[in-house]
VMD Tcl script that draws the C-alpha trace (Angstrom):
set ca {
  {113.02 72.20 95.64}
  {110.84 73.80 98.30}
  {111.94 76.29 100.93}
  {110.26 78.42 102.99}
  {110.68 80.69 106.20}
  {117.49 86.04 123.12}
  {119.27 89.54 123.45}
  {117.60 92.39 121.58}
  {118.39 90.62 118.29}
  {116.99 87.29 119.47}
  {113.87 89.02 120.75}
  {113.33 90.43 117.25}
  {113.83 86.97 115.73}
  {111.23 85.49 118.08}
  {108.83 88.31 117.24}
  {109.06 87.87 113.51}
  {109.10 84.10 113.30}
  {106.50 83.57 116.00}
  {104.14 86.08 114.43}
  {104.09 88.16 117.61}
  {104.09 91.67 116.21}
  {106.26 94.45 117.55}
  {104.41 97.61 118.52}
  {105.19 99.82 115.56}
  {105.28 103.59 115.49}
  {105.29 105.38 112.17}
  {108.91 106.43 111.88}
  {110.36 108.29 108.95}
  {113.66 106.48 109.54}
  {112.23 103.21 108.24}
  {111.37 104.84 104.91}
  {114.95 105.95 104.31}
  {117.31 103.86 102.19}
  {119.13 101.05 103.92}
  {122.74 101.64 104.93}
  {125.67 99.54 103.77}
  {126.93 97.84 106.92}
  {130.33 96.12 107.09}
  {128.89 93.38 109.30}
  {125.59 92.97 107.46}
  {126.48 89.35 106.67}
  {126.44 88.66 110.43}
  {123.30 90.67 111.16}
  {119.86 89.20 111.81}
  {118.79 87.79 108.43}
  {115.36 86.22 108.20}
  {114.78 84.74 104.76}
  {116.54 83.35 101.70}
  {115.60 82.67 98.09}
  {117.24 81.47 94.90}
  {117.24 83.90 91.98}
  {118.44 81.39 89.43}
  {121.97 80.52 90.57}
  {122.12 83.59 92.85}
  {121.20 83.39 96.55}
  {119.44 86.41 98.06}
  {119.07 87.12 101.80}
  {116.94 89.73 103.59}
  {116.65 90.84 107.20}
  {116.83 93.60 109.76}
  {117.18 97.30 108.86}
  {116.42 96.64 105.21}
  {119.52 94.50 104.74}
  {119.54 92.74 101.35}
  {122.55 90.66 100.34}
  {123.32 88.38 97.43}
  {125.82 85.63 96.72}
  {126.94 84.35 93.34}
  {129.14 81.59 94.77}
  {126.54 79.52 96.66}
  {126.85 81.39 99.94}
  {130.63 81.53 100.32}
  {130.74 85.34 99.98}
  {128.07 88.02 100.10}
  {127.52 91.53 98.76}
  {125.04 93.96 100.31}
  {122.92 96.24 98.11}
  {121.11 99.45 99.05}
  {117.32 99.28 99.00}
  {114.82 102.16 99.39}
  {113.70 101.15 102.91}
  {115.32 100.38 106.25}
  {112.36 98.58 107.80}
  {113.00 94.99 108.87}
  {112.48 92.62 105.93}
  {110.88 89.29 106.82}
  {110.54 87.39 103.52}
  {111.83 87.24 99.96}
  {110.60 85.32 96.91}
  {111.82 84.95 93.33}
  {109.76 83.48 90.52}
  {112.77 83.27 88.17}
  {116.33 84.55 88.01}
  {115.25 88.20 87.53}
  {111.87 88.89 89.16}
  {111.71 89.01 92.95}
  {109.87 90.63 95.85}
  {110.60 91.27 99.53}
  {108.21 92.26 102.32}
  {108.51 93.37 105.91}
  {107.57 95.69 108.72}
  {105.67 98.94 108.06}
  {103.93 96.97 105.29}
  {106.91 97.60 103.06}
  {107.02 95.76 99.72}
  {110.05 95.86 97.40}
  {110.44 94.50 93.88}
  {113.40 93.77 91.61}
  {113.69 92.97 87.90}
  {117.42 92.29 87.76}
  {117.99 89.41 90.15}
  {118.18 91.49 93.31}
  {120.79 94.08 92.35}
  {118.36 97.02 92.32}
  {115.05 97.31 94.17}
  {112.00 99.60 94.02}
  {109.65 100.26 96.91}
  {106.07 99.80 95.67}
  {104.10 99.74 98.93}
  {104.65 101.28 102.37}
  {102.05 101.86 105.08}
  {103.52 102.22 108.60}
  {100.26 103.57 109.99}
  {98.58 100.19 109.46}
  {100.89 98.55 112.03}
  {100.62 95.23 110.18}
  {104.03 93.76 109.36}
  {103.98 91.60 106.25}
  {105.42 88.15 106.89}
  {105.53 86.31 103.56}
  {105.17 86.80 99.81}
  {104.49 84.45 96.89}
  {104.06 84.89 93.13}
  {102.49 82.53 90.61}
  {104.44 84.13 87.77}
  {106.07 87.46 87.00}
  {102.72 89.29 87.26}
  {100.39 87.66 89.84}
  {101.21 87.46 93.52}
  {100.13 87.74 97.14}
  {101.68 89.22 100.28}
  {100.38 88.14 103.70}
  {101.01 89.15 107.27}
  {99.82 90.24 110.67}
  {96.14 90.50 111.63}
  {94.97 88.75 108.49}
  {96.70 91.16 106.09}
  {96.49 90.07 102.45}
  {97.59 92.15 99.46}
  {97.34 91.07 95.84}
  {99.07 92.28 92.70}
  {98.40 91.53 89.04}
  {101.12 93.76 87.57}
  {104.31 92.25 88.91}
  {104.11 94.00 92.26}
  {104.06 97.54 90.89}
  {100.72 98.14 92.62}
  {98.92 96.29 95.40}
  {95.30 95.86 96.45}
  {94.27 95.27 100.06}
  {92.13 92.11 100.04}
  {89.83 91.08 102.88}
  {90.81 87.64 104.07}
  {87.44 85.93 104.37}
  {87.95 82.14 104.40}
  {85.14 79.63 104.56}
  {85.32 78.44 108.18}
  {85.74 74.87 109.25}
  {82.39 73.12 108.97}
  {80.80 75.03 106.11}
  {79.90 78.33 104.48}
  {79.47 81.54 106.43}
  {75.98 82.62 107.38}
  {74.73 85.89 105.96}
  {74.50 88.61 108.58}
  {71.03 90.06 109.16}
  {71.39 93.66 110.46}
  {67.94 93.40 112.08}
  {68.96 90.34 114.11}
  {70.76 91.83 117.11}
  {71.48 88.36 118.47}
  {73.50 87.40 115.41}
  {77.25 87.09 115.72}
  {78.97 89.86 113.77}
  {82.03 88.82 111.80}
  {84.71 91.33 112.73}
  {87.19 89.92 110.23}
  {90.16 87.55 110.53}
  {92.47 88.89 113.23}
  {95.19 86.23 113.37}
  {98.64 86.48 111.82}
  {99.23 84.77 108.47}
  {102.79 83.51 108.83}
  {103.61 81.65 105.62}
  {102.17 81.04 102.15}
  {103.34 78.19 99.93}
  {102.43 76.57 96.62}
  {101.06 73.03 96.54}
  {100.25 71.00 93.41}
  {98.45 72.74 90.55}
  {96.56 75.84 91.68}
  {96.68 74.84 95.36}
  {98.05 77.25 97.96}
  {98.43 76.72 101.69}
  {98.60 79.25 104.52}
  {100.14 78.59 107.93}
  {98.75 80.91 110.59}
  {98.62 81.85 114.22}
  {96.54 79.97 116.81}
  {96.69 76.63 115.01}
  {94.98 77.89 111.86}
  {95.64 76.28 108.48}
  {94.06 77.30 105.17}
  {93.88 75.97 101.64}
  {93.03 77.62 98.32}
  {92.33 75.57 95.19}
  {92.24 78.60 92.86}
  {95.56 80.43 93.34}
  {94.32 82.40 96.32}
  {91.03 83.69 94.95}
  {89.11 81.89 97.72}
  {90.18 80.15 100.90}
  {88.79 77.57 103.30}
  {89.95 76.60 106.75}
  {91.42 73.15 107.25}
  {91.01 70.99 110.34}
  {93.95 71.63 112.63}
  {95.69 69.04 114.80}
  {97.03 71.66 117.21}
  {96.05 75.01 118.71}
  {99.56 76.50 118.69}
  {100.81 78.62 115.84}
  {102.18 77.21 112.58}
  {105.14 78.87 110.85}
  {105.57 76.74 107.76}
  {104.09 74.16 105.43}
  {106.16 71.92 103.17}
  {104.29 70.21 100.29}
  {105.59 66.76 99.41}
  {104.43 64.42 96.62}
  {100.78 64.45 95.57}
  {98.56 65.61 98.44}
  {101.12 64.89 101.16}
  {102.47 67.77 103.22}
  {104.08 68.70 106.53}
  {103.03 71.53 108.84}
  {105.34 72.76 111.60}
  {105.54 75.47 114.24}
  {105.66 76.09 117.97}
  {107.20 73.74 120.52}
  {108.75 71.40 117.98}
  {105.43 70.33 116.55}
  {105.44 68.64 113.13}
  {102.33 67.09 111.60}
  {101.93 65.11 108.38}
  {98.91 64.95 106.08}
  {98.40 62.55 103.19}
  {95.18 64.17 101.95}
  {95.91 67.84 101.37}
  {95.36 68.90 104.96}
  {92.04 67.17 105.62}
  {93.58 64.99 108.36}
  {96.88 65.02 110.24}
  {99.22 62.73 112.16}
  {101.89 63.92 114.65}
  {105.57 63.28 113.95}
  {107.98 62.79 116.85}
  {110.74 65.43 116.89}
  {112.35 65.22 120.36}
  {112.46 69.03 120.63}
  {110.31 71.86 121.89}
  {112.13 74.50 119.83}
  {110.11 76.67 117.47}
  {110.39 75.34 113.90}
  {110.15 77.90 111.12}
  {111.82 76.73 107.89}
  {112.19 73.63 105.74}
  {113.82 72.38 102.56}
  {113.34 69.21 100.52}
  {116.42 68.60 98.35}
  {115.39 65.09 97.29}
  {112.16 63.05 97.39}
  {113.19 61.20 100.55}
  {115.21 63.99 102.20}
  {113.62 66.74 104.33}
  {115.38 69.20 106.63}
  {113.43 71.37 109.09}
  {115.16 74.07 111.17}
  {114.31 76.50 113.93}
  {115.38 78.35 117.03}
  {118.29 77.28 119.24}
  {120.06 75.90 116.15}
  {117.77 72.89 115.84}
  {117.81 70.83 112.64}
  {115.51 67.88 112.04}
  {116.70 65.55 109.28}
  {114.52 62.96 107.53}
  {115.70 60.40 104.99}
  {112.32 58.69 104.62}
  {110.30 61.47 103.01}
  {109.32 63.26 106.23}
  {107.82 60.27 108.03}
  {110.41 60.38 110.81}
  {113.19 62.77 111.85}
  {116.51 62.71 113.63}
  {117.25 65.75 115.79}
  {120.56 67.60 115.63}
  {121.61 70.97 117.08}
  {124.23 73.53 116.14}
  {126.87 74.05 118.83}
  {126.37 77.82 118.90}
  {122.59 77.33 119.35}
  {121.88 80.39 117.23}
  {118.39 80.49 115.79}
  {117.86 79.45 112.17}
  {115.10 81.14 110.19}
  {115.65 80.05 106.55}
  {117.34 77.30 104.53}
  {118.63 76.91 100.97}
  {120.03 73.60 99.75}
  {123.35 73.89 97.93}
  {124.22 70.20 97.48}
  {126.79 67.77 98.91}
  {124.97 67.75 102.26}
  {125.26 71.50 102.77}
  {122.75 74.32 103.21}
  {122.88 78.08 103.32}
  {121.20 79.24 106.53}
  {119.97 82.63 107.67}
  {119.10 83.61 111.20}
  {120.45 84.96 114.45}
  {124.04 84.47 113.32}
  {123.64 86.09 109.92}
  {124.04 84.05 106.75}
  {126.47 81.14 106.36}
  {126.91 77.61 104.98}
  {126.43 74.60 107.21}
  {126.81 70.86 106.79}
  {123.66 68.89 107.56}
  {124.51 65.96 109.84}
  {123.83 62.60 108.25}
  {123.63 63.86 104.66}
  {127.30 63.79 103.62}
}
mol new
graphics top color blue
foreach p $ca { graphics top sphere $p radius 0.5 }
foreach p [lrange $ca 0 end-1] q [lrange $ca 1 end] { graphics top cylinder $p $q radius 0.2 }
display resetview
């Protein structure tokens, strides 16, 4: 199973999911522990993950909640940060990580009941937007302005890694300091919105400005893929073999059968931003986004039927719970919804 990832609250949702970064000022308040809020379950929650049979949600003001009954009821836990949390990932039922604004990174070893803060750098002004781990020790966190951090000790410590992908068309040219006409590489300055595992050691990155990247060595090196679109991507969903879907701004969904080397557009009948997806069965794919849009495919992601929630509240994450239902996080907090056409 794969998952990913306007009022003042809706403006924040658009900022995080679109990769448009809020102007951040180093504020001691964001380093304080989160506060238990009676209405946290209805607050802006941005990502979801399974920790075994437990569902974990993260979002604004350091809100972290968990459910042991498949999303019917939720319990908030205190974490040592109140910065907005944008993504959460578990590699098993115990080991998990969450990332967010002020470059905060949290880790847990007990299924999300207790969390430690292992990284925090508000001065960098680079919100982290996604996190992924290969196992309980090796992982990556990615975010704004090409931010990449790596860990080899379970997220206890993190190393700032320069994101230096091989560009489309071939290897980079060495820079000659005596050649004043040479173009100087100032580094990758676009937002890295989502990281996801493909087959084997393959990883994919969805990024701002129509950028897509692939690594064939668990993130040690990266190369840019040809892009079918110059608008931002907010998610990639690997399918069987080398097939995958990429989705993002203005309802755009593209399908590749060759690991991202070529793409074909998929009709969606929406211009809503798409930011999350789940594949509960080989032929079933659900993609969701702002304004309560859900795209449902029963042919393995080759075509989609558009549906929309009546409240039109933005959806930012999905977890499949079975019997045609999903747990969703977003503008309306966290709740269970029935997916039209799947019951």
